[in-house]
Structure formats: structure tokens, C-alpha cells
C-alpha positions as CSV (number, residue, x, y, z in Angstrom):
1,M,93.0,140.8,53.0
2,A,92.1,137.6,54.9
3,S,93.3,137.4,58.5
4,P,95.5,134.4,59.3
5,V,93.7,131.5,60.9
6,R,95.2,130.6,64.3
7,S,95.1,127.0,65.3
8,V,93.3,126.3,68.5
9,P,95.4,124.2,71.0
10,P,93.7,120.9,71.9
11,Q,91.8,121.0,75.2
12,Q,93.6,119.1,77.9
13,P,91.5,116.2,79.2
14,L,90.3,116.2,82.8
15,F,92.1,112.9,83.5
16,R,94.6,110.8,81.7
17,A,96.6,107.7,82.8
18,V,98.9,105.4,80.9
19,A,99.9,101.9,81.8
20,S,102.3,99.5,80.1
21,S,100.5,96.5,81.5
22,T,96.9,95.9,82.7
23,R,97.4,92.6,84.3
24,Q,97.6,93.9,87.9
25,I,94.8,96.4,87.3
26,Y,92.6,93.6,86.0
27,Q,93.6,91.4,88.8
28,L,92.6,93.9,91.5
29,L,89.3,95.0,89.9
30,K,88.2,91.4,89.4
31,C,88.1,91.0,93.2
32,I,85.1,93.4,93.4
33,S,83.2,92.1,90.5
34,F,80.3,90.8,92.7
35,T,78.1,93.8,91.4
36,P,77.6,95.0,87.9
37,K,78.3,98.7,88.6
38,V,81.0,100.4,90.6
39,H,81.4,103.9,92.0
40,V,84.6,105.5,90.6
41,Q,86.4,108.5,92.1
42,L,89.5,110.1,90.5
43,T,92.0,111.5,92.9
44,H,95.5,112.9,92.7
45,D,96.9,109.8,94.3
46,G,95.0,107.2,92.4
47,I,91.6,105.8,91.3
48,R,89.2,104.5,93.9
49,F,86.7,101.8,92.9
50,A,83.9,100.9,95.3
51,A,81.3,98.1,94.9
52,D,78.3,97.9,97.1
53,H,75.6,95.2,97.5
54,S,72.4,96.4,99.2
55,R,74.4,98.3,101.9
56,V,75.3,95.1,103.6
57,M,78.5,94.3,101.7
58,Q,81.2,96.6,100.3
59,G,84.4,96.1,98.4
60,V,86.9,98.9,97.7
61,V,90.0,98.8,95.4
62,F,92.4,101.7,95.2
63,L,94.7,101.8,92.2
64,D,97.7,103.8,93.2
65,K,99.1,106.1,90.6
66,A,102.4,104.2,91.0
67,L,100.7,101.4,88.9
68,F,100.7,103.8,85.9
69,S,103.7,105.1,83.9
70,S,101.9,108.4,83.5
71,Y,99.1,109.9,85.7
72,A,97.6,113.3,85.5
73,L,94.4,114.8,87.0
74,S,94.0,118.4,85.7
75,M,92.4,119.9,88.8
76,P,93.5,121.8,91.8
77,E,94.4,119.6,94.8
78,E,92.2,121.6,97.2
79,G,88.9,123.5,97.2
80,V,87.2,121.5,94.4
81,D,85.1,118.4,94.3
82,L,86.9,115.4,92.8
83,P,85.4,113.8,89.7
84,Q,83.2,110.8,90.4
85,F,80.8,108.6,88.5
86,Q,79.3,105.1,88.2
87,M,80.1,102.7,85.4
88,N,79.7,99.1,84.3
89,L,82.6,97.1,85.8
90,A,82.1,94.0,83.5
91,A,82.6,96.3,80.5
92,L,85.8,97.7,81.9
93,L,87.2,94.3,82.7
94,E,86.3,93.1,79.2
95,A,88.2,96.1,77.7
96,L,91.3,95.5,79.9
97,Q,91.4,91.9,78.7
98,I,92.1,93.1,75.2
99,F,95.5,94.2,76.2
100,G,98.3,91.6,76.1
101,A,98.6,88.1,74.6
102,T,97.8,86.3,77.9
103,D,94.2,85.0,78.0
104,V,93.3,86.3,81.5
105,A,89.8,85.0,81.3
106,A,91.0,81.4,80.7
107,K,93.5,81.7,83.6
108,A,90.9,83.1,85.9
109,A,88.6,80.2,85.1
110,K,91.4,77.8,85.8
111,A,92.0,79.4,89.2
112,E,88.3,79.0,90.1
113,A,88.5,75.3,89.2
114,E,91.6,75.0,91.4
115,S,90.6,76.9,94.5
116,Y,93.8,76.1,96.4
117,R,96.1,77.5,93.7
118,S,97.2,81.1,94.0
119,N,96.2,83.4,91.2
120,L,99.5,85.2,91.5
121,R,101.0,82.4,89.5
122,N,98.2,82.5,87.0
123,Y,98.7,86.2,86.3
124,R,102.5,86.1,85.8
125,P,103.6,86.7,82.2
126,D,104.6,83.6,80.2
127,A,107.4,83.2,77.7
128,F,105.1,84.5,74.9
129,H,103.8,87.6,76.7
130,H,104.2,90.8,74.8
131,Q,106.4,92.3,77.5
132,T,108.6,89.2,77.6
133,L,109.0,89.3,73.8
134,G,109.9,93.1,73.9
135,M,106.8,94.1,71.9
136,P,105.7,97.6,72.7
137,G,102.2,98.4,74.0
138,T,100.3,101.0,76.1
139,C,96.9,101.3,77.7
140,C,95.6,104.8,78.1
141,I,92.6,105.6,80.4
142,L,91.0,108.9,79.4
143,Y,88.2,111.0,81.0
144,E,87.7,114.2,79.0
145,E,85.3,116.1,81.2
146,D,82.5,115.6,83.8
147,G,79.8,113.5,82.2
148,S,81.9,112.2,79.3
149,T,82.6,108.6,78.5
150,L,85.6,106.8,80.1
151,D,87.8,105.8,77.2
152,I,90.2,102.9,77.1
153,I,92.7,103.3,74.3
154,I,95.0,100.3,73.7
155,E,97.9,100.5,71.3
156,E,99.8,97.2,70.7
157,T,102.1,96.2,67.8
158,G,100.7,98.9,65.5
159,V,97.1,98.1,66.3
160,K,95.0,100.7,68.1
161,T,91.7,99.8,69.9
162,Q,89.4,102.3,71.5
163,C,86.6,101.4,73.9
164,K,84.2,104.2,75.0
165,M,82.2,103.3,78.1
166,A,79.2,105.2,79.4
167,T,79.4,106.8,82.8
168,Y,76.4,107.5,85.0
169,T,75.5,110.1,87.7
170,P,76.8,108.6,90.9
171,E,74.5,107.6,93.7
172,S,77.2,108.3,96.2
173,P,76.4,105.7,98.7
174,D,78.1,106.2,102.1
175,D,80.7,103.7,103.1
176,I,79.6,101.0,105.5
177,P,80.7,102.6,108.9
178,F,83.6,100.8,110.6
179,D,84.8,102.2,113.9
180,R,88.6,101.8,114.1
181,E,88.6,103.4,117.6
182,D,86.3,100.6,118.9
183,L,88.0,97.5,117.6
184,S,86.9,94.3,119.4
185,F,89.6,92.2,117.7
186,K,92.3,92.2,115.1
187,I,93.9,89.1,113.7
188,I,96.3,88.9,110.8
189,T,96.9,85.6,109.0
190,Q,97.7,84.2,105.5
191,A,94.8,84.9,103.1
192,R,94.9,81.3,101.8
193,W,94.0,80.0,105.2
194,L,90.7,81.9,105.0
195,L,90.1,80.5,101.5
196,D,90.8,77.0,102.8
197,A,88.3,77.6,105.7
198,L,85.5,78.7,103.4
199,S,86.2,75.7,101.1
200,E,85.7,73.4,104.1
201,L,82.4,75.1,105.0
202,A,81.0,75.4,101.4
203,P,79.9,71.7,101.0
204,M,77.3,72.1,103.8
205,A,75.4,74.6,101.6
206,P,75.3,77.1,104.4
207,V,73.2,80.3,104.5
208,R,75.2,81.9,107.3
209,V,78.7,81.8,108.6
210,T,79.4,82.6,112.2
211,V,82.7,84.3,113.2
212,V,83.9,83.9,116.7
213,A,87.0,85.7,118.1
214,S,88.1,84.9,121.6
215,P,91.0,85.8,123.9
216,N,91.2,82.1,124.7
217,A,91.7,79.1,122.4
218,P,90.3,78.6,119.9
219,Y,91.2,82.2,119.1
220,L,89.3,82.4,115.8
221,S,86.6,80.1,114.6
222,L,84.4,80.0,111.5
223,S,81.3,77.8,111.6
224,S,78.2,77.2,109.6
225,G,75.3,74.9,109.1
226,G,73.0,74.0,106.3
227,G,70.7,71.3,104.8
228,L,73.7,69.0,104.5
229,G,75.0,69.3,108.0
230,S,77.3,71.6,110.0
231,A,81.0,72.3,110.1
232,S,83.5,74.5,111.9
233,V,87.1,75.6,111.4
234,D,89.3,76.6,114.3
235,F,92.5,78.7,114.1
236,S,95.2,78.0,116.7
237,S,97.6,80.6,118.1
238,S,100.6,79.2,116.2
239,R,102.9,81.9,114.9
240,D,102.8,80.3,111.5
241,L,99.0,80.5,111.4
242,L,98.2,83.8,113.2
243,E,100.8,86.5,112.8
244,T,98.9,89.1,114.9
245,L,96.4,88.3,117.6
246,S,94.6,91.0,119.6
247,V,91.1,90.2,121.1
248,R,89.5,92.5,123.6
249,E,86.7,90.2,124.6
250,R,84.7,87.3,123.1
251,W,83.1,88.5,119.9
252,V,80.4,86.5,118.0
253,Q,78.6,87.7,114.8
254,S,76.9,86.0,111.8
255,Y,77.0,87.0,108.2
256,K,75.5,85.8,104.9
257,F,77.9,83.1,103.6
258,D,77.5,84.0,100.0
259,F,78.6,87.6,100.7
260,V,81.8,86.5,102.5
261,K,82.4,84.0,99.7
262,S,82.2,86.8,97.2
263,A,85.6,87.9,98.5
264,S,87.2,84.6,97.4
265,E,89.0,86.2,94.5
266,A,90.7,88.6,96.9
267,M,91.7,85.6,99.1
268,R,93.3,83.9,96.1
269,V,95.5,86.8,95.0
270,A,96.3,88.3,98.4
271,N,99.2,87.4,100.6
272,K,97.8,88.4,104.0
273,V,94.4,89.3,105.4
274,S,93.6,91.4,108.5
275,F,90.4,90.3,110.3
276,R,88.9,93.2,112.3
277,G,85.6,93.5,114.0
278,D,84.2,96.6,115.7
279,G,81.7,97.1,118.6
280,Q,78.8,97.3,116.2
281,G,79.5,93.9,114.7
282,V,80.8,95.1,111.3
283,L,83.4,92.8,109.9
284,S,86.4,94.2,108.0
285,L,88.6,92.0,105.8
286,Q,91.6,94.0,104.5
287,F,93.8,92.1,102.0
288,M,97.4,92.9,101.2
289,V,98.4,92.0,97.6
290,E,102.0,92.0,96.6
291,L,102.4,93.4,93.1
292,E,105.2,93.1,90.5
293,G,108.1,95.4,91.3
294,G,107.8,95.0,95.1
295,S,104.9,97.3,95.7
296,V,101.7,96.4,97.5
297,S,98.0,97.2,97.2
298,F,95.1,96.8,99.6
299,L,91.6,95.6,99.1
300,D,89.0,96.4,101.8
301,F,85.8,94.4,102.3
302,R,83.2,95.2,104.9
303,F,80.2,93.1,106.0
304,V,77.1,94.0,108.1
305,P,76.0,91.2,110.4
306,Y,72.6,89.6,110.9
307,V,70.6,91.3,113.6
308,T,70.7,89.0,116.6
309,Q,67.8,88.4,119.0
310,E,69.7,90.3,121.7
311,D,69.9,93.4,119.4
312,E,66.2,93.2,118.7
313,E,65.4,93.0,122.4
314,T,67.6,96.0,123.1
315,G,65.8,97.9,120.4
316,F,62.4,97.2,122.0
317,E,63.7,98.4,125.4
318,D,64.9,101.6,123.8
319,D,61.5,102.2,122.2
320,D,59.8,101.7,125.6
């Protein structure tokens, strides 16, 4: 007599998250699209995406689990290594654009053409958006096991689309060190003021941008020079301009202009930016982005300065 065949329960995936909208996820990830690949780490509190350029520039986005209607990581909270991998960011952004009737790419292009216009307005749903019309839809992010593909499964108005994206062994680059205990200055202002300042400097075709923070006026200054001339933008101490001002001593460092400009997307979508510089000259730009529903998300960019002549001379003295 044949024995009854028992059905095998389906294996639970290592990670699964479901979102009813991908606009905000796309909006945040677009801010770090200055490199083709990103380092991804899955945690119990959310997903961390880190982009790195030659160890001199780094951008980090953390997608809090509150952005998802369902979020599950099938791992103990302590005593195990969290899943991490590298993947192609451009492919992920392309997959996220499939979801919804709004043409995000066209709106992003329009925002780039109008640098003074906030992208928050561009990413708001219009009268014909699927959520506005009450049309159901979900986007599921699935990671079956270590080394598997990252799957994006989109179901919308009866149509199901599945994208399988290859993952790679992570290189695990260390974060650019930033010493919060040795802050030389901290200044909080509106993110659009920083975007305006870079727009004023860009026509000079600069290679470097010099950041000067001072306890005396002008308290914050951005300057640059190029083949077409030089320009500088000074920030006053007006409460409407600088919400927070704390400068320990005069601080001067220079950075590659194109690297700082790579954070322009974050400047467009963010409400506020926190300028911080440490004793080693590392610049941190932390952007606060207000999301739908009243929640906020933070984007963190770090930049390594050019080596100054004074630093080189100090290094020679240490060698002697």
C-alpha cells in the first residue's frame, strides 16, 4: 500500500518587504545614484544602501521599515551577521519606475532642468495616479537566501511583473570616518540655499570648492575658481538663513566640486541640511527629507578634503 505523500511547506524567504507605493523609495535612492553599484545591508529596522566613490565620497540612504506596509527579516536579532551584498543601483531604480502611472523619469528630468524647483512637488501623485484613482497595487522586495537574486515583484491592476536582479559578494568598504566628538562646526540651514549656492558657482567651471566656517561674519562661505573666473557665496547669521550656528574656530577645507555637486538631488528633495566638519577636515552633509504621512528620512553624505600644503609639511616633519 502506497504511503500518503505529505506536502512540504514552502520555505520562508530570508527577507520580504511589501510597499503600496515606491515613489518615496525611488526618490531617496535616486539621491545616491552617482555610482553604478551600491552596498546593501538588510537589518531588522530597515534597509541600508551605501554608495562609495574612490573612498573620497560616500552617500548613505536608510529606508526605515515604516516605509513598508509589511517588513520581515527571518533572522535572530543578535548573534548573527546581517545579510549584505552589492547590486546594480540603476537596475533597481529602473524596476521601481515600473510601479505606478506617474512617469518618474520624466519628472526627474524636468526637475534637473529647473534646478530651483523642489522635487517634492514633482513626486506628488497627480489626479491620475493609481492611488488617487483607488486602483490596488503592491511592490514586494524579496531576498530568498544568501547569494540569491533580489526580486522585485510588482502587482498592479491584475498585471504581475517580476524583476530578478543579480547580487554580488560585498567588498564591505569601511565608512569614511567622521569624528562626531571632534566637531569643528555645525550649521543647519535650508537645503535649497545650498543648491542655490552651487548653482551660483557652477558657471565658473570650477574644479574645487572651498568651504570656510568662521565664528565671525561671514559665518559660512563657499568659493571656487575656474577657467571662467571665480565666485563666492556668503551666508549671514540671519535666523531665516542659518537655523543653527556653532563654530569652534575658523575652519577651511577644499573639496572636488563635482563630488559635492553629486549631492544636488538630495539638496532638491530635502528640507534641511546639517553642515558639519570634524578636526580631520571631513565634511558631512546630512539632509532631512520630509515624507508623506509626516515621517522623515535622512541622507548622509561625506567628503574627504584635498590634502593641503600644511598637511604635507606636517607629514614630512613626522617622517623626520
